[in-house]
Backbone of each chain as nested JSON, in Angstrom:
{
  "chains": [
    {"id": "A", "residues": [
      {"number": 1, "name": "MET", "atoms": {"N": [164.982, 68.798, 97.805], "CA": [165.677, 68.877, 96.513], "C": [167.008, 69.595, 96.718]}},
      {"number": 2, "name": "ALA", "atoms": {"N": [168.103, 68.978, 96.287], "CA": [169.414, 69.586, 96.461], "C": [170.165, 69.573, 95.141]}},
      {"number": 3, "name": "ASP", "atoms": {"N": [170.887, 70.661, 94.879], "CA": [171.751, 70.756, 93.701], "C": [173.117, 70.216, 94.103]}},
      {"number": 4, "name": "ARG", "atoms": {"N": [173.466, 69.012, 93.613], "CA": [174.631, 68.311, 94.139], "C": [175.957, 68.925, 93.757]}},
      {"number": 5, "name": "THR", "atoms": {"N": [176.026, 69.534, 92.564], "CA": [177.32, 70.009, 92.078], "C": [177.378, 71.523, 91.933]}},
      {"number": 6, "name": "GLY", "atoms": {"N": [176.243, 72.19, 92.151], "CA": [176.207, 73.639, 91.987], "C": [176.033, 74.063, 90.537]}},
      {"number": 7, "name": "GLY", "atoms": {"N": [176.008, 73.085, 89.623], "CA": [175.895, 73.412, 88.207], "C": [174.462, 73.522, 87.718]}},
      {"number": 8, "name": "GLY", "atoms": {"N": [173.525, 73.25, 88.606], "CA": [172.119, 73.386, 88.224], "C": [171.571, 72.25, 87.403]}},
      {"number": 9, "name": "ASP", "atoms": {"N": [172.303, 71.142, 87.271], "CA": [171.736, 70.03, 86.505], "C": [171.968, 68.647, 87.127]}},
      {"number": 10, "name": "HIS", "atoms": {"N": [172.638, 68.606, 88.284], "CA": [172.78, 67.333, 89.013], "C": [172.023, 67.469, 90.325]}},
      {"number": 11, "name": "PHE", "atoms": {"N": [170.927, 66.742, 90.433], "CA": [170.059, 66.957, 91.583], "C": [169.862, 65.696, 92.414]}},
      {"number": 12, "name": "GLN", "atoms": {"N": [169.545, 65.94, 93.667], "CA": [169.137, 64.859, 94.549], "C": [167.778, 65.213, 95.122]}},
      {"number": 13, "name": "VAL", "atoms": {"N": [166.829, 64.302, 95.029], "CA": [165.531, 64.551, 95.638], "C": [165.25, 63.496, 96.706]}},
      {"number": 14, "name": "ILE", "atoms": {"N": [164.68, 63.945, 97.79], "CA": [164.195, 63.033, 98.821], "C": [162.696, 63.259, 98.918]}},
      {"number": 15, "name": "VAL", "atoms": {"N": [161.925, 62.229, 98.633], "CA": [160.472, 62.37, 98.582], "C": [159.833, 61.4, 99.565]}},
      {"number": 16, "name": "GLU", "atoms": {"N": [158.991, 61.948, 100.412], "CA": [158.256, 61.131, 101.359], "C": [156.782, 61.282, 101.04]}},
      {"number": 17, "name": "SER", "atoms": {"N": [156.091, 60.171, 100.809], "CA": [154.681, 60.276, 100.44], "C": [153.947, 58.982, 100.753]}},
      {"number": 18, "name": "GLY", "atoms": {"N": [152.705, 59.133, 101.13], "CA": [151.85, 57.978, 101.349], "C": [151.583, 57.208, 100.065]}},
      {"number": 19, "name": "ARG", "atoms": {"N": [151.803, 57.892, 98.913], "CA": [151.591, 57.209, 97.629], "C": [152.613, 56.094, 97.404]}},
      {"number": 20, "name": "PHE", "atoms": {"N": [153.707, 56.121, 98.143], "CA": [154.726, 55.091, 97.971], "C": [154.4, 53.821, 98.76]}},
      {"number": 21, "name": "ASP", "atoms": {"N": [153.478, 53.932, 99.702], "CA": [153.185, 52.785, 100.569], "C": [152.79, 51.564, 99.75]}},
      {"number": 22, "name": "GLY", "atoms": {"N": [153.431, 50.46, 100.021], "CA": [153.078, 49.219, 99.358], "C": [153.69, 49.05, 97.969]}},
      {"number": 23, "name": "LEU", "atoms": {"N": [154.416, 50.07, 97.479], "CA": [155.028, 49.959, 96.152], "C": [156.477, 49.508, 96.272]}},
      {"number": 24, "name": "SER", "atoms": {"N": [156.956, 48.781, 95.245], "CA": [158.376, 48.424, 95.202], "C": [159.18, 49.705, 94.971]}},
      {"number": 25, "name": "LEU", "atoms": {"N": [160.48, 49.636, 95.259], "CA": [161.336, 50.81, 95.028], "C": [161.296, 51.226, 93.56]}},
      {"number": 26, "name": "VAL", "atoms": {"N": [161.255, 50.231, 92.658], "CA": [161.19, 50.555, 91.231], "C": [159.944, 51.396, 90.941]}},
      {"number": 27, "name": "ASP", "atoms": {"N": [158.811, 50.979, 91.469], "CA": [157.581, 51.725, 91.199], "C": [157.569, 53.077, 91.904]}},
      {"number": 28, "name": "GLN", "atoms": {"N": [158.194, 53.146, 93.081], "CA": [158.302, 54.433, 93.778], "C": [159.13, 55.417, 92.94]}},
      {"number": 29, "name": "HIS", "atoms": {"N": [160.269, 54.931, 92.432], "CA": [161.12, 55.819, 91.64], "C": [160.455, 56.187, 90.314]}},
      {"number": 30, "name": "ARG", "atoms": {"N": [159.652, 55.243, 89.783], "CA": [158.94, 55.557, 88.534], "C": [158.024, 56.766, 88.728]}},
      {"number": 31, "name": "LEU", "atoms": {"N": [157.368, 56.859, 89.89], "CA": [156.474, 57.991, 90.153], "C": [157.262, 59.303, 90.142]}},
      {"number": 32, "name": "VAL", "atoms": {"N": [158.476, 59.259, 90.705], "CA": [159.311, 60.47, 90.724], "C": [159.75, 60.818, 89.298]}},
      {"number": 33, "name": "TYR", "atoms": {"N": [160.178, 59.802, 88.553], "CA": [160.577, 60.047, 87.161], "C": [159.421, 60.619, 86.353]}},
      {"number": 34, "name": "ASP", "atoms": {"N": [158.216, 60.074, 86.574], "CA": [157.051, 60.566, 85.842], "C": [156.8, 62.043, 86.151]}},
      {"number": 35, "name": "ALA", "atoms": {"N": [156.937, 62.396, 87.427], "CA": [156.679, 63.769, 87.84], "C": [157.695, 64.727, 87.219]}},
      {"number": 36, "name": "LEU", "atoms": {"N": [158.885, 64.205, 86.944], "CA": [159.963, 65.055, 86.422], "C": [160.297, 64.705, 84.974]}},
      {"number": 37, "name": "ALA", "atoms": {"N": [159.338, 64.122, 84.273], "CA": [159.602, 63.611, 82.916], "C": [160.118, 64.705, 81.986]}},
      {"number": 38, "name": "GLU", "atoms": {"N": [159.508, 65.881, 82.068], "CA": [159.874, 66.933, 81.113], "C": [161.312, 67.418, 81.307]}},
      {"number": 39, "name": "PRO", "atoms": {"N": [161.685, 67.868, 82.514], "CA": [163.08, 68.311, 82.676], "C": [164.096, 67.193, 82.473]}},
      {"number": 40, "name": "LEU", "atoms": {"N": [163.694, 65.942, 82.68], "CA": [164.616, 64.833, 82.407], "C": [164.797, 64.668, 80.898]}},
      {"number": 41, "name": "ALA", "atoms": {"N": [163.689, 64.791, 80.167], "CA": [163.747, 64.568, 78.72], "C": [164.489, 65.693, 78.009]}},
      {"number": 42, "name": "ASP", "atoms": {"N": [164.306, 66.934, 78.471], "CA": [164.933, 68.041, 77.728], "C": [166.341, 68.381, 78.238]}},
      {"number": 43, "name": "GLY", "atoms": {"N": [166.82, 67.596, 79.223], "CA": [168.205, 67.773, 79.659], "C": [168.392, 68.805, 80.763]}},
      {"number": 44, "name": "THR", "atoms": {"N": [167.292, 69.455, 81.208], "CA": [167.413, 70.406, 82.326], "C": [167.992, 69.689, 83.54]}},
      {"number": 45, "name": "ILE", "atoms": {"N": [167.525, 68.458, 83.754], "CA": [168.115, 67.608, 84.782], "C": [169.013, 66.603, 84.082]}},
      {"number": 46, "name": "HIS", "atoms": {"N": [170.298, 66.724, 84.322], "CA": [171.236, 65.795, 83.678], "C": [171.357, 64.519, 84.501]}},
      {"number": 47, "name": "GLU", "atoms": {"N": [171.363, 64.694, 85.811], "CA": [171.483, 63.516, 86.681], "C": [170.621, 63.712, 87.913]}},
      {"number": 48, "name": "LEU", "atoms": {"N": [169.949, 62.637, 88.302], "CA": [169.016, 62.73, 89.418], "C": [169.235, 61.561, 90.367]}},
      {"number": 49, "name": "ARG", "atoms": {"N": [169.523, 61.892, 91.613], "CA": [169.549, 60.839, 92.631], "C": [168.239, 60.89, 93.391]}},
      {"number": 50, "name": "ILE", "atoms": {"N": [167.7, 59.708, 93.634], "CA": [166.368, 59.638, 94.229], "C": [166.387, 58.817, 95.506]}},
      {"number": 51, "name": "LYS", "atoms": {"N": [165.746, 59.367, 96.526], "CA": [165.523, 58.604, 97.755], "C": [164.046, 58.759, 98.094]}},
      {"number": 52, "name": "THR", "atoms": {"N": [163.351, 57.641, 98.161], "CA": [161.918, 57.711, 98.444], "C": [161.606, 57.007, 99.76]}},
      {"number": 53, "name": "LYS", "atoms": {"N": [160.507, 57.451, 100.358], "CA": [160.085, 56.88, 101.628], "C": [158.575, 56.907, 101.689]}},
      {"number": 54, "name": "GLY", "atoms": {"N": [157.994, 55.794, 102.08], "CA": [156.555, 55.792, 102.309], "C": [156.251, 56.329, 103.705]}},
      {"number": 55, "name": "LEU", "atoms": {"N": [154.991, 56.42, 104.031], "CA": [154.622, 56.92, 105.361], "C": [154.221, 55.789, 106.295]}},
      {"number": 56, "name": "ALA", "atoms": {"N": [153.913, 54.622, 105.712], "CA": [153.429, 53.512, 106.532], "C": [154.553, 52.912, 107.371]}}
    ]},
    {"id": "B", "residues": [
      {"number": 1, "name": "MET", "atoms": {"N": [166.857, 47.756, 63.504], "CA": [166.366, 48.36, 64.74], "C": [165.704, 47.31, 65.614]}},
      {"number": 2, "name": "THR", "atoms": {"N": [164.805, 46.507, 65.025], "CA": [164.155, 45.489, 65.832], "C": [165.147, 44.408, 66.246]}},
      {"number": 3, "name": "GLU", "atoms": {"N": [166.15, 44.167, 65.374], "CA": [167.173, 43.183, 65.734], "C": [167.919, 43.627, 66.977]}},
      {"number": 4, "name": "LEU", "atoms": {"N": [168.263, 44.913, 67.026], "CA": [168.958, 45.457, 68.195], "C": [168.082, 45.289, 69.435]}},
      {"number": 5, "name": "ARG", "atoms": {"N": [166.814, 45.623, 69.268], "CA": [165.888, 45.503, 70.39], "C": [165.799, 44.051, 70.872]}},
      {"number": 6, "name": "ASP", "atoms": {"N": [165.743, 43.123, 69.92], "CA": [165.686, 41.703, 70.271], "C": [166.929, 41.268, 71.04]}},
      {"number": 7, "name": "ARG", "atoms": {"N": [168.084, 41.768, 70.604], "CA": [169.317, 41.378, 71.29], "C": [169.353, 41.934, 72.712]}},
      {"number": 8, "name": "ILE", "atoms": {"N": [168.867, 43.172, 72.869], "CA": [168.803, 43.751, 74.223], "C": [167.837, 42.935, 75.079]}},
      {"number": 9, "name": "GLN", "atoms": {"N": [166.675, 42.62, 74.497], "CA": [165.67, 41.848, 75.239], "C": [166.22, 40.48, 75.648]}},
      {"number": 10, "name": "THR", "atoms": {"N": [167.004, 39.88, 74.761], "CA": [167.592, 38.571, 75.068], "C": [168.542, 38.66, 76.255]}},
      {"number": 11, "name": "VAL", "atoms": {"N": [169.355, 39.715, 76.294], "CA": [170.259, 39.899, 77.435], "C": [169.44, 40.053, 78.717]}},
      {"number": 12, "name": "VAL", "atoms": {"N": [168.402, 40.89, 78.649], "CA": [167.557, 41.123, 79.823], "C": [166.941, 39.809, 80.307]}},
      {"number": 13, "name": "SER", "atoms": {"N": [166.411, 39.031, 79.374], "CA": [165.667, 37.825, 79.744], "C": [166.569, 36.667, 80.148]}},
      {"number": 14, "name": "ASP", "atoms": {"N": [167.695, 36.518, 79.443], "CA": [168.489, 35.295, 79.597], "C": [169.636, 35.401, 80.597]}},
      {"number": 15, "name": "GLU", "atoms": {"N": [170.148, 36.601, 80.821], "CA": [171.289, 36.728, 81.727], "C": [170.785, 36.792, 83.167]}},
      {"number": 16, "name": "PRO", "atoms": {"N": [171.427, 36.036, 84.057], "CA": [170.976, 36.05, 85.457], "C": [171.013, 37.463, 86.05]}},
      {"number": 17, "name": "VAL", "atoms": {"N": [172.113, 38.175, 85.789], "CA": [172.236, 39.553, 86.268], "C": [172.759, 40.407, 85.116]}},
      {"number": 18, "name": "ALA", "atoms": {"N": [171.935, 41.32, 84.631], "CA": [172.345, 42.179, 83.518], "C": [172.495, 43.612, 84.005]}},
      {"number": 19, "name": "LEU", "atoms": {"N": [173.634, 44.214, 83.652], "CA": [173.89, 45.609, 83.999], "C": [174.122, 46.391, 82.712]}},
      {"number": 20, "name": "PHE", "atoms": {"N": [173.209, 47.304, 82.405], "CA": [173.401, 48.212, 81.277], "C": [174.049, 49.47, 81.832]}},
      {"number": 21, "name": "MET", "atoms": {"N": [175.225, 49.791, 81.293], "CA": [176.043, 50.819, 81.937], "C": [176.733, 51.694, 80.896]}},
      {"number": 22, "name": "LYS", "atoms": {"N": [177.304, 52.788, 81.384], "CA": [178.15, 53.621, 80.525], "C": [179.581, 53.151, 80.718]}},
      {"number": 23, "name": "GLY", "atoms": {"N": [180.14, 52.566, 79.664], "CA": [181.461, 51.965, 79.741], "C": [181.346, 50.476, 80.003]}},
      {"number": 24, "name": "THR", "atoms": {"N": [182.448, 49.888, 80.443], "CA": [182.485, 48.458, 80.771], "C": [183.085, 48.326, 82.164]}},
      {"number": 25, "name": "PRO", "atoms": {"N": [182.938, 47.153, 82.797], "CA": [183.527, 47.0, 84.133], "C": [185.027, 47.331, 84.155]}},
      {"number": 26, "name": "GLY", "atoms": {"N": [185.708, 47.107, 83.049], "CA": [187.129, 47.423, 82.983], "C": [187.415, 48.881, 82.661]}},
      {"number": 27, "name": "PHE", "atoms": {"N": [186.404, 49.583, 82.187], "CA": [186.598, 50.992, 81.804], "C": [185.278, 51.726, 82.001]}},
      {"number": 28, "name": "ILE", "atoms": {"N": [185.041, 52.114, 83.251], "CA": [183.757, 52.691, 83.643], "C": [183.734, 54.176, 83.29]}},
      {"number": 29, "name": "MET", "atoms": {"N": [182.647, 54.594, 82.614], "CA": [182.598, 55.975, 82.122], "C": [181.613, 56.857, 82.886]}},
      {"number": 30, "name": "CYS", "atoms": {"N": [181.128, 56.389, 84.023], "CA": [180.108, 57.172, 84.721], "C": [180.063, 56.752, 86.19]}},
      {"number": 31, "name": "GLY", "atoms": {"N": [179.964, 57.742, 87.061], "CA": [179.958, 57.47, 88.488], "C": [178.81, 56.599, 88.945]}},
      {"number": 32, "name": "ASN", "atoms": {"N": [177.647, 56.759, 88.308], "CA": [176.499, 55.965, 88.731], "C": [176.62, 54.513, 88.276]}},
      {"number": 33, "name": "SER", "atoms": {"N": [177.191, 54.309, 87.097], "CA": [177.448, 52.938, 86.655], "C": [178.435, 52.273, 87.61]}},
      {"number": 34, "name": "ASP", "atoms": {"N": [179.4, 53.044, 88.063], "CA": [180.378, 52.549, 89.036], "C": [179.693, 52.148, 90.339]}},
      {"number": 35, "name": "ARG", "atoms": {"N": [178.764, 52.983, 90.798], "CA": [178.041, 52.686, 92.054], "C": [177.246, 51.396, 91.924]}},
      {"number": 36, "name": "ALA", "atoms": {"N": [176.573, 51.238, 90.798], "CA": [175.756, 50.025, 90.602], "C": [176.646, 48.788, 90.548]}},
      {"number": 37, "name": "LEU", "atoms": {"N": [177.757, 48.889, 89.821], "CA": [178.654, 47.75, 89.683], "C": [179.262, 47.36, 91.033]}},
      {"number": 38, "name": "ARG", "atoms": {"N": [179.661, 48.366, 91.808], "CA": [180.237, 48.084, 93.132], "C": [179.242, 47.37, 94.035]}},
      {"number": 39, "name": "ALA", "atoms": {"N": [177.99, 47.813, 93.983], "CA": [176.96, 47.183, 94.817], "C": [176.774, 45.725, 94.406]}},
      {"number": 40, "name": "LEU", "atoms": {"N": [176.759, 45.474, 93.092], "CA": [176.582, 44.102, 92.604], "C": [177.792, 43.238, 92.972]}},
      {"number": 41, "name": "ARG", "atoms": {"N": [178.986, 43.806, 92.809], "CA": [180.196, 43.06, 93.172], "C": [180.19, 42.733, 94.655]}},
      {"number": 42, "name": "GLY", "atoms": {"N": [179.761, 43.713, 95.469], "CA": [179.731, 43.515, 96.913], "C": [178.821, 42.367, 97.31]}},
      {"number": 43, "name": "ALA", "atoms": {"N": [177.783, 42.154, 96.506], "CA": [176.839, 41.075, 96.788], "C": [177.272, 39.774, 96.116]}},
      {"number": 44, "name": "GLY", "atoms": {"N": [178.408, 39.813, 95.416], "CA": [178.932, 38.606, 94.781], "C": [178.167, 38.177, 93.545]}},
      {"number": 45, "name": "ALA", "atoms": {"N": [177.546, 39.135, 92.866], "CA": [176.707, 38.806, 91.713], "C": [177.547, 38.531, 90.467]}},
      {"number": 46, "name": "PRO", "atoms": {"N": [177.158, 37.511, 89.673], "CA": [177.786, 37.303, 88.375], "C": [177.199, 38.3, 87.379]}},
      {"number": 47, "name": "VAL", "atoms": {"N": [177.984, 39.272, 86.976], "CA": [177.445, 40.397, 86.208], "C": [177.689, 40.22, 84.705]}},
      {"number": 48, "name": "THR", "atoms": {"N": [176.637, 40.386, 83.932], "CA": [176.778, 40.514, 82.489], "C": [176.537, 41.973, 82.143]}},
      {"number": 49, "name": "ALA", "atoms": {"N": [177.58, 42.633, 81.628], "CA": [177.499, 44.068, 81.39], "C": [177.307, 44.376, 79.909]}},
      {"number": 50, "name": "VAL", "atoms": {"N": [176.505, 45.408, 79.648], "CA": [176.344, 45.924, 78.292], "C": [176.686, 47.407, 78.327]}},
      {"number": 51, "name": "ASN", "atoms": {"N": [177.619, 47.802, 77.463], "CA": [177.963, 49.206, 77.342], "C": [176.966, 49.878, 76.407]}},
      {"number": 52, "name": "ILE", "atoms": {"N": [176.301, 50.932, 76.907], "CA": [175.274, 51.571, 76.077], "C": [175.859, 52.719, 75.24]}},
      {"number": 53, "name": "LEU", "atoms": {"N": [177.104, 53.072, 75.461], "CA": [177.658, 54.271, 74.832], "C": [177.95, 54.158, 73.326]}},
      {"number": 54, "name": "PRO", "atoms": {"N": [178.296, 52.968, 72.792], "CA": [178.702, 52.927, 71.389], "C": [177.629, 53.412, 70.407]}},
      {"number": 55, "name": "ASP", "atoms": {"N": [176.361, 53.344, 70.781], "CA": [175.302, 53.759, 69.861], "C": [174.112, 54.253, 70.667]}},
      {"number": 56, "name": "PRO", "atoms": {"N": [173.647, 55.487, 70.425], "CA": [172.521, 56.033, 71.205], "C": [171.25, 55.186, 71.101]}},
      {"number": 57, "name": "ARG", "atoms": {"N": [171.162, 54.368, 70.049], "CA": [169.953, 53.542, 69.901], "C": [169.855, 52.487, 70.998]}},
      {"number": 58, "name": "ILE", "atoms": {"N": [171.003, 52.091, 71.566], "CA": [170.966, 51.067, 72.628], "C": [170.185, 51.609, 73.814]}},
      {"number": 59, "name": "ARG", "atoms": {"N": [170.546, 52.812, 74.236], "CA": [169.892, 53.464, 75.364], "C": [168.401, 53.651, 75.095]}},
      {"number": 60, "name": "GLN", "atoms": {"N": [168.103, 54.073, 73.862], "CA": [166.715, 54.334, 73.463], "C": [165.873, 53.051, 73.512]}},
      {"number": 61, "name": "GLU", "atoms": {"N": [166.395, 52.006, 72.908], "CA": [165.661, 50.735, 72.87], "C": [165.513, 50.164, 74.284]}},
      {"number": 62, "name": "LEU", "atoms": {"N": [166.589, 50.265, 75.061], "CA": [166.559, 49.753, 76.429], "C": [165.456, 50.436, 77.236]}},
      {"number": 63, "name": "SER", "atoms": {"N": [165.397, 51.763, 77.157], "CA": [164.39, 52.5, 77.925], "C": [162.984, 52.21, 77.421]}},
      {"number": 64, "name": "ASP", "atoms": {"N": [162.851, 51.933, 76.114], "CA": [161.541, 51.53, 75.587], "C": [161.108, 50.201, 76.193]}},
      {"number": 65, "name": "ILE", "atoms": {"N": [162.057, 49.284, 76.336], "CA": [161.75, 47.967, 76.895], "C": [161.404, 48.063, 78.379]}},
      {"number": 66, "name": "SER", "atoms": {"N": [162.228, 48.823, 79.12], "CA": [162.096, 48.816, 80.579], "C": [161.156, 49.889, 81.103]}},
      {"number": 67, "name": "GLY", "atoms": {"N": [160.946, 50.95, 80.313], "CA": [160.186, 52.075, 80.814], "C": [160.938, 52.856, 81.877]}},
      {"number": 68, "name": "TRP", "atoms": {"N": [162.253, 52.71, 81.894], "CA": [163.095, 53.38, 82.887], "C": [163.963, 54.386, 82.144]}},
      {"number": 69, "name": "PRO", "atoms": {"N": [163.952, 55.662, 82.569], "CA": [164.563, 56.687, 81.721], "C": [166.079, 56.825, 81.824]}},
      {"number": 70, "name": "THR", "atoms": {"N": [166.687, 56.277, 82.879], "CA": [168.108, 56.575, 83.101], "C": [168.976, 55.314, 83.04]}},
      {"number": 71, "name": "VAL", "atoms": {"N": [170.273, 55.523, 82.981], "CA": [171.272, 54.452, 83.002], "C": [172.204, 54.739, 84.178]}},
      {"number": 72, "name": "PRO", "atoms": {"N": [172.64, 53.768, 84.946], "CA": [172.557, 52.324, 84.704], "C": [171.179, 51.725, 84.978]}},
      {"number": 73, "name": "GLN", "atoms": {"N": [170.975, 50.525, 84.44], "CA": [169.791, 49.727, 84.748], "C": [170.25, 48.312, 85.08]}},
      {"number": 74, "name": "VAL", "atoms": {"N": [169.716, 47.797, 86.178], "CA": [170.087, 46.45, 86.631], "C": [168.87, 45.538, 86.555]}},
      {"number": 75, "name": "PHE", "atoms": {"N": [169.063, 44.386, 85.928], "CA": [168.011, 43.37, 85.862], "C": [168.505, 42.101, 86.533]}},
      {"number": 76, "name": "ILE", "atoms": {"N": [167.669, 41.519, 87.368], "CA": [167.994, 40.221, 87.97], "C": [166.877, 39.255, 87.58]}},
      {"number": 77, "name": "GLY", "atoms": {"N": [167.275, 38.141, 86.952], "CA": [166.282, 37.174, 86.5], "C": [165.238, 37.793, 85.582]}},
      {"number": 78, "name": "GLY", "atoms": {"N": [165.661, 38.72, 84.74], "CA": [164.762, 39.328, 83.768], "C": [163.919, 40.461, 84.297]}},
      {"number": 79, "name": "GLU", "atoms": {"N": [164.035, 40.738, 85.585], "CA": [163.19, 41.767, 86.191], "C": [164.018, 43.023, 86.488]}},
      {"number": 80, "name": "LEU", "atoms": {"N": [163.466, 44.182, 86.135], "CA": [164.153, 45.435, 86.437], "C": [164.209, 45.644, 87.947]}},
      {"number": 81, "name": "VAL", "atoms": {"N": [165.43, 45.76, 88.463], "CA": [165.606, 46.012, 89.897], "C": [165.721, 47.509, 90.148]}},
      {"number": 82, "name": "GLY", "atoms": {"N": [166.324, 48.219, 89.207], "CA": [166.415, 49.663, 89.326], "C": [167.749, 50.207, 88.869]}},
      {"number": 83, "name": "GLY", "atoms": {"N": [167.994, 51.471, 89.234], "CA": [169.248, 52.128, 88.906], "C": [170.192, 52.111, 90.095]}},
      {"number": 84, "name": "ALA", "atoms": {"N": [171.204, 52.969, 90.056], "CA": [172.247, 52.959, 91.073], "C": [171.686, 53.207, 92.482]}},
      {"number": 85, "name": "ASP", "atoms": {"N": [170.757, 54.144, 92.593], "CA": [170.226, 54.473, 93.929], "C": [169.546, 53.271, 94.566]}},
      {"number": 86, "name": "ILE", "atoms": {"N": [168.708, 52.596, 93.786], "CA": [167.967, 51.459, 94.331], "C": [168.91, 50.299, 94.65]}},
      {"number": 87, "name": "VAL", "atoms": {"N": [169.821, 50.016, 93.728], "CA": [170.717, 48.876, 93.944], "C": [171.59, 49.107, 95.176]}},
      {"number": 88, "name": "GLU", "atoms": {"N": [172.038, 50.336, 95.364], "CA": [172.816, 50.651, 96.573], "C": [171.965, 50.486, 97.823]}},
      {"number": 89, "name": "GLU", "atoms": {"N": [170.73, 50.962, 97.739], "CA": [169.837, 50.878, 98.896], "C": [169.56, 49.41, 99.241]}},
      {"number": 90, "name": "LEU", "atoms": {"N": [169.311, 48.603, 98.211], "CA": [169.034, 47.182, 98.438], "C": [170.273, 46.452, 98.963]}},
      {"number": 91, "name": "ALA", "atoms": {"N": [171.446, 46.87, 98.478], "CA": [172.683, 46.245, 98.951], "C": [172.881, 46.546, 100.434]}},
      {"number": 92, "name": "ALA", "atoms": {"N": [172.595, 47.779, 100.82], "CA": [172.795, 48.194, 102.207], "C": [171.846, 47.457, 103.15]}},
      {"number": 93, "name": "SER", "atoms": {"N": [170.645, 47.152, 102.674], "CA": [169.65, 46.515, 103.551], "C": [169.724, 44.994, 103.514]}},
      {"number": 94, "name": "GLY", "atoms": {"N": [170.564, 44.463, 102.597], "CA": [170.663, 43.019, 102.473], "C": [169.668, 42.414, 101.498]}},
      {"number": 95, "name": "GLU", "atoms": {"N": [168.758, 43.247, 100.989], "CA": [167.73, 42.735, 100.076], "C": [168.288, 42.352, 98.713]}},
      {"number": 96, "name": "LEU", "atoms": {"N": [169.43, 42.951, 98.351], "CA": [170.02, 42.614, 97.054], "C": [170.456, 41.151, 97.041]}},
      {"number": 97, "name": "GLU", "atoms": {"N": [171.13, 40.741, 98.108], "CA": [171.561, 39.345, 98.204], "C": [170.358, 38.403, 98.239]}},
      {"number": 98, "name": "GLN", "atoms": {"N": [169.317, 38.852, 98.921], "CA": [168.087, 38.063, 98.994], "C": [167.489, 37.859, 97.588]}},
      {"number": 99, "name": "LYS", "atoms": {"N": [167.433, 38.945, 96.818], "CA": [166.912, 38.87, 95.443], "C": [167.773, 37.944, 94.596]}},
      {"number": 100, "name": "LEU", "atoms": {"N": [169.09, 38.047, 94.765], "CA": [170.004, 37.207, 93.983], "C": [169.797, 35.748, 94.332]}},
      {"number": 101, "name": "GLU", "atoms": {"N": [169.61, 35.489, 95.607], "CA": [169.368, 34.111, 96.053], "C": [168.077, 33.557, 95.466]}},
      {"number": 102, "name": "GLU", "atoms": {"N": [167.036, 34.398, 95.495], "CA": [165.744, 33.957, 94.961], "C": [165.847, 33.647, 93.473]}},
      {"number": 103, "name": "ALA", "atoms": {"N": [166.594, 34.494, 92.735], "CA": [166.652, 34.335, 91.28], "C": [167.662, 33.283, 90.848]}},
      {"number": 104, "name": "LEU", "atoms": {"N": [168.788, 33.187, 91.565], "CA": [169.89, 32.342, 91.092], "C": [170.112, 31.103, 91.948]}},
      {"number": 105, "name": "GLY", "atoms": {"N": [169.424, 31.028, 93.072], "CA": [169.639, 29.905, 93.972], "C": [170.589, 30.296, 95.097]}},
      {"number": 106, "name": "PRO", "atoms": {"N": [170.541, 29.542, 96.199], "CA": [171.293, 29.911, 97.403], "C": [172.815, 29.866, 97.214]}},
      {"number": 107, "name": "ASP", "atoms": {"N": [173.273, 29.139, 96.205], "CA": [174.724, 28.997, 96.031], "C": [175.266, 29.897, 94.922]}},
      {"number": 108, "name": "TYR", "atoms": {"N": [174.592, 31.025, 94.705], "CA": [174.992, 31.858, 93.559], "C": [176.366, 32.482, 93.735]}},
      {"number": 109, "name": "ARG", "atoms": {"N": [176.788, 32.663, 94.988], "CA": [178.059, 33.347, 95.237], "C": [179.243, 32.512, 94.784]}},
      {"number": 110, "name": "GLN", "atoms": {"N": [180.088, 33.099, 93.957], "CA": [181.319, 32.431, 93.528], "C": [182.484, 33.136, 94.211]}},
      {"number": 111, "name": "PRO", "atoms": {"N": [183.575, 32.388, 94.461], "CA": [184.738, 33.036, 95.051], "C": [185.203, 34.21, 94.191]}},
      {"number": 112, "name": "GLN", "atoms": {"N": [185.182, 34.008, 92.881], "CA": [185.512, 35.109, 91.988], "C": [184.375, 35.258, 90.989]}},
      {"number": 113, "name": "PRO", "atoms": {"N": [183.413, 36.117, 91.309], "CA": [182.228, 36.24, 90.466], "C": [182.606, 36.544, 89.014]}},
      {"number": 114, "name": "GLU", "atoms": {"N": [181.901, 35.867, 88.133], "CA": [182.157, 36.036, 86.712], "C": [181.649, 37.401, 86.247]}},
      {"number": 115, "name": "GLU", "atoms": {"N": [182.438, 38.063, 85.437], "CA": [181.972, 39.294, 84.807], "C": [182.169, 39.186, 83.305]}},
      {"number": 116, "name": "ARG", "atoms": {"N": [181.066, 39.372, 82.588], "CA": [181.147, 39.289, 81.131], "C": [180.691, 40.599, 80.527]}},
      {"number": 117, "name": "VAL", "atoms": {"N": [181.174, 40.872, 79.339], "CA": [180.684, 42.029, 78.592], "C": [180.057, 41.51, 77.307]}},
      {"number": 118, "name": "VAL", "atoms": {"N": [178.825, 41.942, 77.048], "CA": [178.131, 41.528, 75.83], "C": [177.963, 42.751, 74.934]}},
      {"number": 119, "name": "ASP", "atoms": {"N": [178.28, 42.58, 73.663], "CA": [178.099, 43.652, 72.686], "C": [176.804, 43.409, 71.925]}},
      {"number": 120, "name": "VAL", "atoms": {"N": [175.794, 44.234, 72.163], "CA": [174.499, 44.001, 71.52], "C": [174.49, 44.476, 70.067]}},
      {"number": 121, "name": "LEU", "atoms": {"N": [175.525, 45.205, 69.667], "CA": [175.57, 45.678, 68.277], "C": [176.124, 44.61, 67.35]}},
      {"number": 122, "name": "ASP", "atoms": {"N": [176.894, 43.696, 67.902], "CA": [177.637, 42.769, 67.046], "C": [177.619, 41.379, 67.656]}},
      {"number": 123, "name": "VAL", "atoms": {"N": [176.534, 40.651, 67.389], "CA": [176.441, 39.311, 67.964], "C": [176.581, 38.283, 66.862]}}
    ]}
  ]
}
């Protein structure tokens, strides 16, 4: 997890998980969005860049 | 409200490549919308753009339809492909062109790809 602008609300996450195996990128990113639903909804995270990777 | 939703759904379903963005291709209001548009242009996609900024309900209805929380959102052949990160990743790997070919046919590339802007508030 990296704070891209130093302002505390533009983040980049790189997530590697076996849960991504066999999923489309859309579904992989959905899992990340779901995990961060609250801070995304209340504006704590203004912008999020996502990079996902399966283990397979 | 439902009329707006129907118009958004129609763009998603009927346009070969739909980009919901902040601003328009001629006046881009967000770096991520710019990234998505550049990736699509690089792949020679005919883009139909919808500016979500004129009314917050557009963004709300769009996310209800797609289940995707952020903008931009790219749809090819009615299917959500993703946001800027995914479209860039697919463009880099060549999969974006592959998806475009599957949805639009092998001859989808135009010398000067068409770009249209659709206003979902006023049809």
